mmCIF entry with sequence, helices, sheets and N, C-alpha, C, O atoms, coordinates in Angstrom:
data_MODEL
# 
_entry.id   MODEL 
# 
_entity.id                         1 
_entity.type                       polymer 
_entity.pdbx_number_of_molecules   1 
# 
_entity_poly.entity_id                      1 
_entity_poly.type                           'polypeptide(L)' 
_entity_poly.nstd_linkage                   no 
_entity_poly.nstd_monomer                   no 
_entity_poly.pdbx_seq_one_letter_code       MTLVLLGLGVDATVGALAGRLAALLRRSRRFARGMNVVSGSVFAALAVRLVTSPE 
_entity_poly.pdbx_seq_one_letter_code_can   MTLVLLGLGVDATVGALAGRLAALLRRSRRFARGMNVVSGSVFAALAVRLVTSPE 
_entity_poly.pdbx_strand_id                 A 
# 
loop_
_entity_poly_seq.entity_id 
_entity_poly_seq.num 
_entity_poly_seq.mon_id 
_entity_poly_seq.hetero 
1 1  MET n 
1 2  THR n 
1 3  LEU n 
1 4  VAL n 
1 5  LEU n 
1 6  LEU n 
1 7  GLY n 
1 8  LEU n 
1 9  GLY n 
1 10 VAL n 
1 11 ASP n 
1 12 ALA n 
1 13 THR n 
1 14 VAL n 
1 15 GLY n 
1 16 ALA n 
1 17 LEU n 
1 18 ALA n 
1 19 GLY n 
1 20 ARG n 
1 21 LEU n 
1 22 ALA n 
1 23 ALA n 
1 24 LEU n 
1 25 LEU n 
1 26 ARG n 
1 27 ARG n 
1 28 SER n 
1 29 ARG n 
1 30 ARG n 
1 31 PHE n 
1 32 ALA n 
1 33 ARG n 
1 34 GLY n 
1 35 MET n 
1 36 ASN n 
1 37 VAL n 
1 38 VAL n 
1 39 SER n 
1 40 GLY n 
1 41 SER n 
1 42 VAL n 
1 43 PHE n 
1 44 ALA n 
1 45 ALA n 
1 46 LEU n 
1 47 ALA n 
1 48 VAL n 
1 49 ARG n 
1 50 LEU n 
1 51 VAL n 
1 52 THR n 
1 53 SER n 
1 54 PRO n 
1 55 GLU n 
# 
_struct_asym.id          A 
_struct_asym.entity_id   1 
# 
loop_
_struct_conf.conf_type_id 
_struct_conf.id 
_struct_conf.pdbx_PDB_helix_id 
_struct_conf.beg_label_comp_id 
_struct_conf.beg_label_asym_id 
_struct_conf.beg_label_seq_id 
_struct_conf.pdbx_beg_PDB_ins_code 
_struct_conf.end_label_comp_id 
_struct_conf.end_label_asym_id 
_struct_conf.end_label_seq_id 
_struct_conf.pdbx_end_PDB_ins_code 
_struct_conf.beg_auth_comp_id 
_struct_conf.beg_auth_asym_id 
_struct_conf.beg_auth_seq_id 
_struct_conf.end_auth_comp_id 
_struct_conf.end_auth_asym_id 
_struct_conf.end_auth_seq_id 
_struct_conf.pdbx_PDB_helix_class 
_struct_conf.details 
_struct_conf.pdbx_PDB_helix_length 
HELX_P HELX_P1 AA1 THR A 2  ? ARG A 26 ? THR A 2  ARG A 26 1 ? 25 
HELX_P HELX_P2 AA2 ARG A 29 ? THR A 52 ? ARG A 29 THR A 52 1 ? 24 
# 
_struct_conf_type.id          HELX_P 
_struct_conf_type.criteria    ? 
_struct_conf_type.reference   ? 
# 
loop_
_atom_site.group_PDB 
_atom_site.id 
_atom_site.type_symbol 
_atom_site.label_atom_id 
_atom_site.label_alt_id 
_atom_site.label_comp_id 
_atom_site.label_asym_id 
_atom_site.label_entity_id 
_atom_site.label_seq_id 
_atom_site.pdbx_PDB_ins_code 
_atom_site.Cartn_x 
_atom_site.Cartn_y 
_atom_site.Cartn_z 
_atom_site.occupancy 
_atom_site.B_iso_or_equiv 
_atom_site.pdbx_formal_charge 
_atom_site.auth_seq_id 
_atom_site.auth_comp_id 
_atom_site.auth_asym_id 
_atom_site.auth_atom_id 
_atom_site.pdbx_PDB_model_num 
ATOM 1   N N  . MET A 1 1  ? 3.626   -15.364 -28.130 1.00 0.00 ? 1  MET A N  1 
ATOM 2   C CA . MET A 1 1  ? 4.801   -15.728 -27.363 1.00 0.00 ? 1  MET A CA 1 
ATOM 3   C C  . MET A 1 1  ? 5.578   -14.480 -26.927 1.00 0.00 ? 1  MET A C  1 
ATOM 4   O O  . MET A 1 1  ? 6.065   -14.408 -25.799 1.00 0.00 ? 1  MET A O  1 
ATOM 5   N N  . THR A 1 2  ? 5.686   -13.517 -27.818 1.00 0.00 ? 2  THR A N  1 
ATOM 6   C CA . THR A 1 2  ? 6.395   -12.282 -27.489 1.00 0.00 ? 2  THR A CA 1 
ATOM 7   C C  . THR A 1 2  ? 5.687   -11.539 -26.366 1.00 0.00 ? 2  THR A C  1 
ATOM 8   O O  . THR A 1 2  ? 6.330   -10.999 -25.466 1.00 0.00 ? 2  THR A O  1 
ATOM 9   N N  . LEU A 1 3  ? 4.369   -11.515 -26.423 1.00 0.00 ? 3  LEU A N  1 
ATOM 10  C CA . LEU A 1 3  ? 3.593   -10.829 -25.396 1.00 0.00 ? 3  LEU A CA 1 
ATOM 11  C C  . LEU A 1 3  ? 3.782   -11.496 -24.030 1.00 0.00 ? 3  LEU A C  1 
ATOM 12  O O  . LEU A 1 3  ? 3.868   -10.812 -23.010 1.00 0.00 ? 3  LEU A O  1 
ATOM 13  N N  . VAL A 1 4  ? 3.845   -12.793 -24.015 1.00 0.00 ? 4  VAL A N  1 
ATOM 14  C CA . VAL A 1 4  ? 4.061   -13.526 -22.764 1.00 0.00 ? 4  VAL A CA 1 
ATOM 15  C C  . VAL A 1 4  ? 5.434   -13.201 -22.183 1.00 0.00 ? 4  VAL A C  1 
ATOM 16  O O  . VAL A 1 4  ? 5.557   -12.961 -20.982 1.00 0.00 ? 4  VAL A O  1 
ATOM 17  N N  . LEU A 1 5  ? 6.455   -13.191 -23.015 1.00 0.00 ? 5  LEU A N  1 
ATOM 18  C CA . LEU A 1 5  ? 7.813   -12.879 -22.536 1.00 0.00 ? 5  LEU A CA 1 
ATOM 19  C C  . LEU A 1 5  ? 7.916   -11.436 -22.073 1.00 0.00 ? 5  LEU A C  1 
ATOM 20  O O  . LEU A 1 5  ? 8.585   -11.149 -21.080 1.00 0.00 ? 5  LEU A O  1 
ATOM 21  N N  . LEU A 1 6  ? 7.263   -10.531 -22.779 1.00 0.00 ? 6  LEU A N  1 
ATOM 22  C CA . LEU A 1 6  ? 7.259   -9.132  -22.368 1.00 0.00 ? 6  LEU A CA 1 
ATOM 23  C C  . LEU A 1 6  ? 6.554   -8.979  -21.016 1.00 0.00 ? 6  LEU A C  1 
ATOM 24  O O  . LEU A 1 6  ? 7.040   -8.269  -20.136 1.00 0.00 ? 6  LEU A O  1 
ATOM 25  N N  . GLY A 1 7  ? 5.424   -9.637  -20.858 1.00 0.00 ? 7  GLY A N  1 
ATOM 26  C CA . GLY A 1 7  ? 4.696   -9.599  -19.589 1.00 0.00 ? 7  GLY A CA 1 
ATOM 27  C C  . GLY A 1 7  ? 5.514   -10.182 -18.448 1.00 0.00 ? 7  GLY A C  1 
ATOM 28  O O  . GLY A 1 7  ? 5.506   -9.658  -17.334 1.00 0.00 ? 7  GLY A O  1 
ATOM 29  N N  . LEU A 1 8  ? 6.214   -11.259 -18.731 1.00 0.00 ? 8  LEU A N  1 
ATOM 30  C CA . LEU A 1 8  ? 7.067   -11.879 -17.716 1.00 0.00 ? 8  LEU A CA 1 
ATOM 31  C C  . LEU A 1 8  ? 8.180   -10.922 -17.292 1.00 0.00 ? 8  LEU A C  1 
ATOM 32  O O  . LEU A 1 8  ? 8.486   -10.802 -16.105 1.00 0.00 ? 8  LEU A O  1 
ATOM 33  N N  . GLY A 1 9  ? 8.778   -10.246 -18.261 1.00 0.00 ? 9  GLY A N  1 
ATOM 34  C CA . GLY A 1 9  ? 9.835   -9.280  -17.947 1.00 0.00 ? 9  GLY A CA 1 
ATOM 35  C C  . GLY A 1 9  ? 9.326   -8.127  -17.103 1.00 0.00 ? 9  GLY A C  1 
ATOM 36  O O  . GLY A 1 9  ? 9.978   -7.716  -16.143 1.00 0.00 ? 9  GLY A O  1 
ATOM 37  N N  . VAL A 1 10 ? 8.163   -7.607  -17.461 1.00 0.00 ? 10 VAL A N  1 
ATOM 38  C CA . VAL A 1 10 ? 7.574   -6.503  -16.701 1.00 0.00 ? 10 VAL A CA 1 
ATOM 39  C C  . VAL A 1 10 ? 7.219   -6.950  -15.296 1.00 0.00 ? 10 VAL A C  1 
ATOM 40  O O  . VAL A 1 10 ? 7.512   -6.245  -14.331 1.00 0.00 ? 10 VAL A O  1 
ATOM 41  N N  . ASP A 1 11 ? 6.597   -8.099  -15.168 1.00 0.00 ? 11 ASP A N  1 
ATOM 42  C CA . ASP A 1 11 ? 6.214   -8.612  -13.852 1.00 0.00 ? 11 ASP A CA 1 
ATOM 43  C C  . ASP A 1 11 ? 7.432   -8.874  -12.967 1.00 0.00 ? 11 ASP A C  1 
ATOM 44  O O  . ASP A 1 11 ? 7.401   -8.595  -11.769 1.00 0.00 ? 11 ASP A O  1 
ATOM 45  N N  . ALA A 1 12 ? 8.498   -9.407  -13.552 1.00 0.00 ? 12 ALA A N  1 
ATOM 46  C CA . ALA A 1 12 ? 9.716   -9.671  -12.779 1.00 0.00 ? 12 ALA A CA 1 
ATOM 47  C C  . ALA A 1 12 ? 10.347  -8.364  -12.301 1.00 0.00 ? 12 ALA A C  1 
ATOM 48  O O  . ALA A 1 12 ? 10.826  -8.276  -11.171 1.00 0.00 ? 12 ALA A O  1 
ATOM 49  N N  . THR A 1 13 ? 10.345  -7.359  -13.164 1.00 0.00 ? 13 THR A N  1 
ATOM 50  C CA . THR A 1 13 ? 10.903  -6.060  -12.789 1.00 0.00 ? 13 THR A CA 1 
ATOM 51  C C  . THR A 1 13 ? 10.098  -5.415  -11.673 1.00 0.00 ? 13 THR A C  1 
ATOM 52  O O  . THR A 1 13 ? 10.663  -4.916  -10.700 1.00 0.00 ? 13 THR A O  1 
ATOM 53  N N  . VAL A 1 14 ? 8.785   -5.427  -11.814 1.00 0.00 ? 14 VAL A N  1 
ATOM 54  C CA . VAL A 1 14 ? 7.926   -4.838  -10.782 1.00 0.00 ? 14 VAL A CA 1 
ATOM 55  C C  . VAL A 1 14 ? 8.098   -5.588  -9.463  1.00 0.00 ? 14 VAL A C  1 
ATOM 56  O O  . VAL A 1 14 ? 8.161   -4.967  -8.402  1.00 0.00 ? 14 VAL A O  1 
ATOM 57  N N  . GLY A 1 15 ? 8.172   -6.891  -9.520  1.00 0.00 ? 15 GLY A N  1 
ATOM 58  C CA . GLY A 1 15 ? 8.358   -7.688  -8.307  1.00 0.00 ? 15 GLY A CA 1 
ATOM 59  C C  . GLY A 1 15 ? 9.670   -7.388  -7.619  1.00 0.00 ? 15 GLY A C  1 
ATOM 60  O O  . GLY A 1 15 ? 9.713   -7.270  -6.395  1.00 0.00 ? 15 GLY A O  1 
ATOM 61  N N  . ALA A 1 16 ? 10.744  -7.261  -8.386  1.00 0.00 ? 16 ALA A N  1 
ATOM 62  C CA . ALA A 1 16 ? 12.055  -6.967  -7.800  1.00 0.00 ? 16 ALA A CA 1 
ATOM 63  C C  . ALA A 1 16 ? 12.072  -5.578  -7.180  1.00 0.00 ? 16 ALA A C  1 
ATOM 64  O O  . ALA A 1 16 ? 12.589  -5.391  -6.079  1.00 0.00 ? 16 ALA A O  1 
ATOM 65  N N  . LEU A 1 17 ? 11.511  -4.609  -7.884  1.00 0.00 ? 17 LEU A N  1 
ATOM 66  C CA . LEU A 1 17 ? 11.484  -3.247  -7.344  1.00 0.00 ? 17 LEU A CA 1 
ATOM 67  C C  . LEU A 1 17 ? 10.589  -3.153  -6.110  1.00 0.00 ? 17 LEU A C  1 
ATOM 68  O O  . LEU A 1 17 ? 10.916  -2.445  -5.158  1.00 0.00 ? 17 LEU A O  1 
ATOM 69  N N  . ALA A 1 18 ? 9.472   -3.858  -6.124  1.00 0.00 ? 18 ALA A N  1 
ATOM 70  C CA . ALA A 1 18 ? 8.579   -3.844  -4.964  1.00 0.00 ? 18 ALA A CA 1 
ATOM 71  C C  . ALA A 1 18 ? 9.261   -4.471  -3.749  1.00 0.00 ? 18 ALA A C  1 
ATOM 72  O O  . ALA A 1 18 ? 9.083   -4.001  -2.625  1.00 0.00 ? 18 ALA A O  1 
ATOM 73  N N  . GLY A 1 19 ? 10.025  -5.508  -3.965  1.00 0.00 ? 19 GLY A N  1 
ATOM 74  C CA . GLY A 1 19 ? 10.749  -6.139  -2.873  1.00 0.00 ? 19 GLY A CA 1 
ATOM 75  C C  . GLY A 1 19 ? 11.775  -5.208  -2.256  1.00 0.00 ? 19 GLY A C  1 
ATOM 76  O O  . GLY A 1 19 ? 11.900  -5.140  -1.034  1.00 0.00 ? 19 GLY A O  1 
ATOM 77  N N  . ARG A 1 20 ? 12.506  -4.492  -3.090  1.00 0.00 ? 20 ARG A N  1 
ATOM 78  C CA . ARG A 1 20 ? 13.506  -3.541  -2.572  1.00 0.00 ? 20 ARG A CA 1 
ATOM 79  C C  . ARG A 1 20 ? 12.830  -2.388  -1.842  1.00 0.00 ? 20 ARG A C  1 
ATOM 80  O O  . ARG A 1 20 ? 13.286  -1.965  -0.780  1.00 0.00 ? 20 ARG A O  1 
ATOM 81  N N  . LEU A 1 21 ? 11.744  -1.882  -2.413  1.00 0.00 ? 21 LEU A N  1 
ATOM 82  C CA . LEU A 1 21 ? 11.021  -0.781  -1.779  1.00 0.00 ? 21 LEU A CA 1 
ATOM 83  C C  . LEU A 1 21 ? 10.442  -1.223  -0.440  1.00 0.00 ? 21 LEU A C  1 
ATOM 84  O O  . LEU A 1 21 ? 10.491  -0.472  0.534   1.00 0.00 ? 21 LEU A O  1 
ATOM 85  N N  . ALA A 1 22 ? 9.900   -2.425  -0.387  1.00 0.00 ? 22 ALA A N  1 
ATOM 86  C CA . ALA A 1 22 ? 9.347   -2.941  0.869   1.00 0.00 ? 22 ALA A CA 1 
ATOM 87  C C  . ALA A 1 22 ? 10.428  -3.049  1.935   1.00 0.00 ? 22 ALA A C  1 
ATOM 88  O O  . ALA A 1 22 ? 10.183  -2.738  3.101   1.00 0.00 ? 22 ALA A O  1 
ATOM 89  N N  . ALA A 1 23 ? 11.613  -3.485  1.549   1.00 0.00 ? 23 ALA A N  1 
ATOM 90  C CA . ALA A 1 23 ? 12.708  -3.602  2.516   1.00 0.00 ? 23 ALA A CA 1 
ATOM 91  C C  . ALA A 1 23 ? 13.095  -2.228  3.063   1.00 0.00 ? 23 ALA A C  1 
ATOM 92  O O  . ALA A 1 23 ? 13.364  -2.087  4.256   1.00 0.00 ? 23 ALA A O  1 
ATOM 93  N N  . LEU A 1 24 ? 13.124  -1.229  2.201   1.00 0.00 ? 24 LEU A N  1 
ATOM 94  C CA . LEU A 1 24 ? 13.454  0.128   2.652   1.00 0.00 ? 24 LEU A CA 1 
ATOM 95  C C  . LEU A 1 24 ? 12.377  0.680   3.578   1.00 0.00 ? 24 LEU A C  1 
ATOM 96  O O  . LEU A 1 24 ? 12.684  1.279   4.609   1.00 0.00 ? 24 LEU A O  1 
ATOM 97  N N  . LEU A 1 25 ? 11.123  0.479   3.210   1.00 0.00 ? 25 LEU A N  1 
ATOM 98  C CA . LEU A 1 25 ? 10.022  1.029   4.003   1.00 0.00 ? 25 LEU A CA 1 
ATOM 99  C C  . LEU A 1 25 ? 9.863   0.314   5.335   1.00 0.00 ? 25 LEU A C  1 
ATOM 100 O O  . LEU A 1 25 ? 9.436   0.917   6.319   1.00 0.00 ? 25 LEU A O  1 
ATOM 101 N N  . ARG A 1 26 ? 10.201  -0.958  5.371   1.00 0.00 ? 26 ARG A N  1 
ATOM 102 C CA . ARG A 1 26 ? 10.092  -1.725  6.601   1.00 0.00 ? 26 ARG A CA 1 
ATOM 103 C C  . ARG A 1 26 ? 11.028  -1.190  7.685   1.00 0.00 ? 26 ARG A C  1 
ATOM 104 O O  . ARG A 1 26 ? 10.719  -1.279  8.874   1.00 0.00 ? 26 ARG A O  1 
ATOM 105 N N  . ARG A 1 27 ? 12.156  -0.642  7.280   1.00 0.00 ? 27 ARG A N  1 
ATOM 106 C CA . ARG A 1 27 ? 13.136  -0.117  8.235   1.00 0.00 ? 27 ARG A CA 1 
ATOM 107 C C  . ARG A 1 27 ? 12.854  1.327   8.631   1.00 0.00 ? 27 ARG A C  1 
ATOM 108 O O  . ARG A 1 27 ? 13.499  1.844   9.543   1.00 0.00 ? 27 ARG A O  1 
ATOM 109 N N  . SER A 1 28 ? 11.920  1.983   7.978   1.00 0.00 ? 28 SER A N  1 
ATOM 110 C CA . SER A 1 28 ? 11.687  3.405   8.213   1.00 0.00 ? 28 SER A CA 1 
ATOM 111 C C  . SER A 1 28 ? 10.637  3.625   9.300   1.00 0.00 ? 28 SER A C  1 
ATOM 112 O O  . SER A 1 28 ? 9.471   3.267   9.129   1.00 0.00 ? 28 SER A O  1 
ATOM 113 N N  . ARG A 1 29 ? 11.052  4.208   10.402  1.00 0.00 ? 29 ARG A N  1 
ATOM 114 C CA . ARG A 1 29 ? 10.104  4.534   11.478  1.00 0.00 ? 29 ARG A CA 1 
ATOM 115 C C  . ARG A 1 29 ? 9.166   5.656   11.042  1.00 0.00 ? 29 ARG A C  1 
ATOM 116 O O  . ARG A 1 29 ? 7.991   5.668   11.407  1.00 0.00 ? 29 ARG A O  1 
ATOM 117 N N  . ARG A 1 30 ? 9.691   6.593   10.262  1.00 0.00 ? 30 ARG A N  1 
ATOM 118 C CA . ARG A 1 30 ? 8.884   7.721   9.800   1.00 0.00 ? 30 ARG A CA 1 
ATOM 119 C C  . ARG A 1 30 ? 7.730   7.224   8.915   1.00 0.00 ? 30 ARG A C  1 
ATOM 120 O O  . ARG A 1 30 ? 6.597   7.688   9.049   1.00 0.00 ? 30 ARG A O  1 
ATOM 121 N N  . PHE A 1 31 ? 8.021   6.294   8.026   1.00 0.00 ? 31 PHE A N  1 
ATOM 122 C CA . PHE A 1 31 ? 6.982   5.736   7.157   1.00 0.00 ? 31 PHE A CA 1 
ATOM 123 C C  . PHE A 1 31 ? 5.944   4.977   7.976   1.00 0.00 ? 31 PHE A C  1 
ATOM 124 O O  . PHE A 1 31 ? 4.744   5.097   7.730   1.00 0.00 ? 31 PHE A O  1 
ATOM 125 N N  . ALA A 1 32 ? 6.407   4.195   8.951   1.00 0.00 ? 32 ALA A N  1 
ATOM 126 C CA . ALA A 1 32 ? 5.487   3.429   9.796   1.00 0.00 ? 32 ALA A CA 1 
ATOM 127 C C  . ALA A 1 32 ? 4.555   4.366   10.561  1.00 0.00 ? 32 ALA A C  1 
ATOM 128 O O  . ALA A 1 32 ? 3.357   4.106   10.674  1.00 0.00 ? 32 ALA A O  1 
ATOM 129 N N  . ARG A 1 33 ? 5.111   5.450   11.080  1.00 0.00 ? 33 ARG A N  1 
ATOM 130 C CA . ARG A 1 33 ? 4.278   6.424   11.797  1.00 0.00 ? 33 ARG A CA 1 
ATOM 131 C C  . ARG A 1 33 ? 3.263   7.065   10.855  1.00 0.00 ? 33 ARG A C  1 
ATOM 132 O O  . ARG A 1 33 ? 2.100   7.239   11.218  1.00 0.00 ? 33 ARG A O  1 
ATOM 133 N N  . GLY A 1 34 ? 3.692   7.409   9.664   1.00 0.00 ? 34 GLY A N  1 
ATOM 134 C CA . GLY A 1 34 ? 2.776   7.992   8.677   1.00 0.00 ? 34 GLY A CA 1 
ATOM 135 C C  . GLY A 1 34 ? 1.650   7.037   8.314   1.00 0.00 ? 34 GLY A C  1 
ATOM 136 O O  . GLY A 1 34 ? 0.498   7.450   8.188   1.00 0.00 ? 34 GLY A O  1 
ATOM 137 N N  . MET A 1 35 ? 1.981   5.761   8.145   1.00 0.00 ? 35 MET A N  1 
ATOM 138 C CA . MET A 1 35 ? 0.944   4.773   7.822   1.00 0.00 ? 35 MET A CA 1 
ATOM 139 C C  . MET A 1 35 ? -0.026  4.603   8.988   1.00 0.00 ? 35 MET A C  1 
ATOM 140 O O  . MET A 1 35 ? -1.221  4.407   8.767   1.00 0.00 ? 35 MET A O  1 
ATOM 141 N N  . ASN A 1 36 ? 0.463   4.676   10.213  1.00 0.00 ? 36 ASN A N  1 
ATOM 142 C CA . ASN A 1 36 ? -0.418  4.600   11.377  1.00 0.00 ? 36 ASN A CA 1 
ATOM 143 C C  . ASN A 1 36 ? -1.376  5.788   11.409  1.00 0.00 ? 36 ASN A C  1 
ATOM 144 O O  . ASN A 1 36 ? -2.557  5.629   11.717  1.00 0.00 ? 36 ASN A O  1 
ATOM 145 N N  . VAL A 1 37 ? -0.869  6.969   11.092  1.00 0.00 ? 37 VAL A N  1 
ATOM 146 C CA . VAL A 1 37 ? -1.714  8.165   11.069  1.00 0.00 ? 37 VAL A CA 1 
ATOM 147 C C  . VAL A 1 37 ? -2.768  8.043   9.974   1.00 0.00 ? 37 VAL A C  1 
ATOM 148 O O  . VAL A 1 37 ? -3.938  8.349   10.201  1.00 0.00 ? 37 VAL A O  1 
ATOM 149 N N  . VAL A 1 38 ? -2.362  7.600   8.799   1.00 0.00 ? 38 VAL A N  1 
ATOM 150 C CA . VAL A 1 38 ? -3.303  7.461   7.682   1.00 0.00 ? 38 VAL A CA 1 
ATOM 151 C C  . VAL A 1 38 ? -4.379  6.428   8.005   1.00 0.00 ? 38 VAL A C  1 
ATOM 152 O O  . VAL A 1 38 ? -5.566  6.696   7.824   1.00 0.00 ? 38 VAL A O  1 
ATOM 153 N N  . SER A 1 39 ? -3.979  5.259   8.478   1.00 0.00 ? 39 SER A N  1 
ATOM 154 C CA . SER A 1 39 ? -4.977  4.226   8.768   1.00 0.00 ? 39 SER A CA 1 
ATOM 155 C C  . SER A 1 39 ? -5.884  4.635   9.922   1.00 0.00 ? 39 SER A C  1 
ATOM 156 O O  . SER A 1 39 ? -7.079  4.336   9.903   1.00 0.00 ? 39 SER A O  1 
ATOM 157 N N  . GLY A 1 40 ? -5.336  5.310   10.923  1.00 0.00 ? 40 GLY A N  1 
ATOM 158 C CA . GLY A 1 40 ? -6.169  5.803   12.024  1.00 0.00 ? 40 GLY A CA 1 
ATOM 159 C C  . GLY A 1 40 ? -7.173  6.831   11.547  1.00 0.00 ? 40 GLY A C  1 
ATOM 160 O O  . GLY A 1 40 ? -8.317  6.845   12.002  1.00 0.00 ? 40 GLY A O  1 
ATOM 161 N N  . SER A 1 41 ? -6.751  7.697   10.629  1.00 0.00 ? 41 SER A N  1 
ATOM 162 C CA . SER A 1 41 ? -7.664  8.702   10.074  1.00 0.00 ? 41 SER A CA 1 
ATOM 163 C C  . SER A 1 41 ? -8.792  8.053   9.273   1.00 0.00 ? 41 SER A C  1 
ATOM 164 O O  . SER A 1 41 ? -9.943  8.482   9.345   1.00 0.00 ? 41 SER A O  1 
ATOM 165 N N  . VAL A 1 42 ? -8.450  7.023   8.518   1.00 0.00 ? 42 VAL A N  1 
ATOM 166 C CA . VAL A 1 42 ? -9.471  6.308   7.742   1.00 0.00 ? 42 VAL A CA 1 
ATOM 167 C C  . VAL A 1 42 ? -10.483 5.668   8.684   1.00 0.00 ? 42 VAL A C  1 
ATOM 168 O O  . VAL A 1 42 ? -11.688 5.774   8.456   1.00 0.00 ? 42 VAL A O  1 
ATOM 169 N N  . PHE A 1 43 ? -10.016 5.008   9.732   1.00 0.00 ? 43 PHE A N  1 
ATOM 170 C CA . PHE A 1 43 ? -10.938 4.384   10.685  1.00 0.00 ? 43 PHE A CA 1 
ATOM 171 C C  . PHE A 1 43 ? -11.800 5.427   11.402  1.00 0.00 ? 43 PHE A C  1 
ATOM 172 O O  . PHE A 1 43 ? -12.988 5.200   11.631  1.00 0.00 ? 43 PHE A O  1 
ATOM 173 N N  . ALA A 1 44 ? -11.207 6.560   11.751  1.00 0.00 ? 44 ALA A N  1 
ATOM 174 C CA . ALA A 1 44 ? -11.973 7.625   12.402  1.00 0.00 ? 44 ALA A CA 1 
ATOM 175 C C  . ALA A 1 44 ? -13.045 8.164   11.458  1.00 0.00 ? 44 ALA A C  1 
ATOM 176 O O  . ALA A 1 44 ? -14.178 8.400   11.876  1.00 0.00 ? 44 ALA A O  1 
ATOM 177 N N  . ALA A 1 45 ? -12.690 8.361   10.180  1.00 0.00 ? 45 ALA A N  1 
ATOM 178 C CA . ALA A 1 45 ? -13.662 8.850   9.198   1.00 0.00 ? 45 ALA A CA 1 
ATOM 179 C C  . ALA A 1 45 ? -14.797 7.845   8.999   1.00 0.00 ? 45 ALA A C  1 
ATOM 180 O O  . ALA A 1 45 ? -15.960 8.228   8.871   1.00 0.00 ? 45 ALA A O  1 
ATOM 181 N N  . LEU A 1 46 ? -14.453 6.571   8.974   1.00 0.00 ? 46 LEU A N  1 
ATOM 182 C CA . LEU A 1 46 ? -15.497 5.532   8.845   1.00 0.00 ? 46 LEU A CA 1 
ATOM 183 C C  . LEU A 1 46 ? -16.406 5.506   10.077  1.00 0.00 ? 46 LEU A C  1 
ATOM 184 O O  . LEU A 1 46 ? -17.613 5.301   9.952   1.00 0.00 ? 46 LEU A O  1 
ATOM 185 N N  . ALA A 1 47 ? -15.833 5.713   11.260  1.00 0.00 ? 47 ALA A N  1 
ATOM 186 C CA . ALA A 1 47 ? -16.636 5.746   12.477  1.00 0.00 ? 47 ALA A CA 1 
ATOM 187 C C  . ALA A 1 47 ? -17.588 6.928   12.463  1.00 0.00 ? 47 ALA A C  1 
ATOM 188 O O  . ALA A 1 47 ? -18.752 6.792   12.840  1.00 0.00 ? 47 ALA A O  1 
ATOM 189 N N  . VAL A 1 48 ? -17.106 8.086   12.033  1.00 0.00 ? 48 VAL A N  1 
ATOM 190 C CA . VAL A 1 48 ? -17.969 9.266   11.949  1.00 0.00 ? 48 VAL A CA 1 
ATOM 191 C C  . VAL A 1 48 ? -19.081 9.022   10.945  1.00 0.00 ? 48 VAL A C  1 
ATOM 192 O O  . VAL A 1 48 ? -20.233 9.378   11.192  1.00 0.00 ? 48 VAL A O  1 
ATOM 193 N N  . ARG A 1 49 ? -18.745 8.419   9.821   1.00 0.00 ? 49 ARG A N  1 
ATOM 194 C CA . ARG A 1 49 ? -19.785 8.138   8.821   1.00 0.00 ? 49 ARG A CA 1 
ATOM 195 C C  . ARG A 1 49 ? -20.817 7.158   9.359   1.00 0.00 ? 49 ARG A C  1 
ATOM 196 O O  . ARG A 1 49 ? -22.011 7.305   9.100   1.00 0.00 ? 49 ARG A O  1 
ATOM 197 N N  . LEU A 1 50 ? -20.365 6.172   10.099  1.00 0.00 ? 50 LEU A N  1 
ATOM 198 C CA . LEU A 1 50 ? -21.275 5.174   10.673  1.00 0.00 ? 50 LEU A CA 1 
ATOM 199 C C  . LEU A 1 50 ? -22.213 5.827   11.691  1.00 0.00 ? 50 LEU A C  1 
ATOM 200 O O  . LEU A 1 50 ? -23.409 5.539   11.715  1.00 0.00 ? 50 LEU A O  1 
ATOM 201 N N  . VAL A 1 51 ? -21.666 6.697   12.521  1.00 0.00 ? 51 VAL A N  1 
ATOM 202 C CA . VAL A 1 51 ? -22.460 7.353   13.549  1.00 0.00 ? 51 VAL A CA 1 
ATOM 203 C C  . VAL A 1 51 ? -23.477 8.319   12.938  1.00 0.00 ? 51 VAL A C  1 
ATOM 204 O O  . VAL A 1 51 ? -24.607 8.416   13.416  1.00 0.00 ? 51 VAL A O  1 
ATOM 205 N N  . THR A 1 52 ? -23.084 9.022   11.900  1.00 0.00 ? 52 THR A N  1 
ATOM 206 C CA . THR A 1 52 ? -23.957 10.048  11.320  1.00 0.00 ? 52 THR A CA 1 
ATOM 207 C C  . THR A 1 52 ? -24.890 9.522   10.238  1.00 0.00 ? 52 THR A C  1 
ATOM 208 O O  . THR A 1 52 ? -25.740 10.270  9.757   1.00 0.00 ? 52 THR A O  1 
ATOM 209 N N  . SER A 1 53 ? -24.761 8.277   9.846   1.00 0.00 ? 53 SER A N  1 
ATOM 210 C CA . SER A 1 53 ? -25.620 7.751   8.780   1.00 0.00 ? 53 SER A CA 1 
ATOM 211 C C  . SER A 1 53 ? -26.995 7.392   9.331   1.00 0.00 ? 53 SER A C  1 
ATOM 212 O O  . SER A 1 53 ? -27.116 6.880   10.444  1.00 0.00 ? 53 SER A O  1 
ATOM 213 N N  . PRO A 1 54 ? -28.019 7.666   8.547   1.00 0.00 ? 54 PRO A N  1 
ATOM 214 C CA . PRO A 1 54 ? -29.362 7.279   8.982   1.00 0.00 ? 54 PRO A CA 1 
ATOM 215 C C  . PRO A 1 54 ? -29.519 5.755   8.900   1.00 0.00 ? 54 PRO A C  1 
ATOM 216 O O  . PRO A 1 54 ? -28.819 5.072   8.153   1.00 0.00 ? 54 PRO A O  1 
ATOM 217 N N  . GLU A 1 55 ? -30.437 5.270   9.675   1.00 0.00 ? 55 GLU A N  1 
ATOM 218 C CA . GLU A 1 55 ? -30.657 3.828   9.675   1.00 0.00 ? 55 GLU A CA 1 
ATOM 219 C C  . GLU A 1 55 ? -31.243 3.452   8.379   1.00 0.00 ? 55 GLU A C  1 
ATOM 220 O O  . GLU A 1 55 ? -31.518 2.276   8.144   1.00 0.00 ? 55 GLU A O  1 
# 
């Protein structure tokens, strides 16, 4: 029972903090631009790997 209550407390804390962080990041243009650069780089790297991989 103690473990369940401890887990519930941790999960509630993480959920609340994640919600606040998401609200802050949603308003940030700088963060959005950075995420676009990161995701674009990942897709470009995957495309290069696909093109250069042997059949």
